C-alpha positions in Angstrom: 132.4 52.9 124.2 130.3 55.6 126.0 127.4 57.3 124.3 128.0 61.1 123.7 125.6 63.5 125.2 124.0 66.0 123.6 125.2 68.5 126.1 128.9 67.0 125.7 128.8 67.4 122.0 127.6 71.3 121.9 131.0 72.0 124.2 133.2 70.5 122.1 131.7 72.0 118.9 132.2 75.6 121.2 136.1 74.9 121.2 136.0 73.8 117.4 137.6 76.7 114.6 134.8 77.3 111.7 137.4 75.0 109.6 137.2 72.0 111.9 133.2 72.7 112.4 133.5 72.9 108.4 135.2 69.0 108.1 133.5 67.8 110.9 129.7 68.4 108.7 131.8 67.2 105.6 132.2 64.2 107.3 128.9 63.6 108.4 127.6 64.0 105.2 130.0 61.3 104.2 129.6 58.9 106.7 125.8 58.8 107.1 124.4 60.6 103.3 122.9 63.3 104.9 123.3 67.0 105.3 123.2 68.1 108.7 123.2 71.7 107.7 120.1 71.2 105.7 117.8 70.2 108.1 115.6 73.0 109.1 113.4 73.0 112.2 110.1 74.3 112.4 110.2 78.0 114.2 107.4 79.0 116.0 105.4 81.3 113.9 104.7 84.6 114.8 102.1 87.6 114.4 102.6 89.8 111.6 102.6 92.9 114.2 105.7 90.8 116.1 107.7 90.3 113.1 107.7 93.5 111.9 109.0 95.2 115.6 111.3 92.7 115.6 113.1 93.5 112.8 115.5 91.3 110.6 116.3 88.3 112.2 119.8 87.5 109.8 121.9 90.0 109.2 125.7 91.0 107.0 128.8 92.3 108.8 129.9 94.3 106.2 133.6 96.2 106.3 133.5 99.6 104.7 136.8 100.7 106.2 139.7 99.1 107.5 141.1 102.2 109.4 144.6 103.4 110.5 145.4 99.6 112.0 144.9 97.6 109.1 146.9 94.7 110.8 144.8 94.3 113.7 142.1 94.1 111.4 143.0 91.7 109.8 143.7 89.6 112.6 140.3 89.9 114.4 139.1 88.8 110.1 140.7 86.0 110.4 139.8 84.7 113.8 136.2 85.9 112.8 136.1 83.9 109.8 138.6 81.0 109.9 140.2 82.5 106.3 143.8 82.1 105.8 146.2 85.6 106.2 145.8 86.5 102.3 142.2 86.1 102.2 141.5 88.1 105.5 143.8 90.8 103.9 142.1 91.2 100.7 139.2 91.5 102.4 140.6 94.2 104.8 142.1 96.1 101.8 138.5 95.8 99.7 135.9 95.9 101.9 133.4 93.4 101.8 131.2 91.0 103.9 132.7 89.2 106.7 129.5 87.3 107.8 126.1 87.1 105.9 123.2 85.6 107.2 123.8 85.9 111.0 121.8 86.1 114.1 122.1 89.9 115.2 123.5 89.4 118.3 126.4 87.4 117.1 126.4 90.4 114.3 127.0 92.8 117.2 129.7 91.1 118.6 131.4 90.9 115.4 131.0 94.6 115.1 131.9 95.3 118.6 135.4 93.6 117.7 136.2 95.1 114.3 135.3 98.4 115.8 137.6 97.8 118.8 140.9 96.7 116.4 139.6 100.2 114.3 137.2 99.3 111.9 134.7 100.9 110.3 132.2 98.4 110.0 127.9 98.1 108.5 125.3 95.8 110.0 122.6 95.1 107.0 
């Protein structure tokens, strides 16, 4: 069997849904007895001034209002979260967190998709 390279593994991950990635992580836990999501890599330490200027590195995207085109918003929520139709509809109906503790760039992409579908979104 040919050895899987890091690049081909990452490319494979890009093609997977969130549910498939979760199943992969669970299988790795079972096979190797290690939780790959708990492995932390030390990041370079920035000075206090740099950290204050950048703002938060992790944010939460929250749905405030689904708007008039609720069906389109439900579809986008389902696509982003990997949740089922009922769970996505519940978020659209009641509002709430779409994704938590994600990078700012990813949050802005999600916000743009949801606003394009007609939703009112907050990034905190």
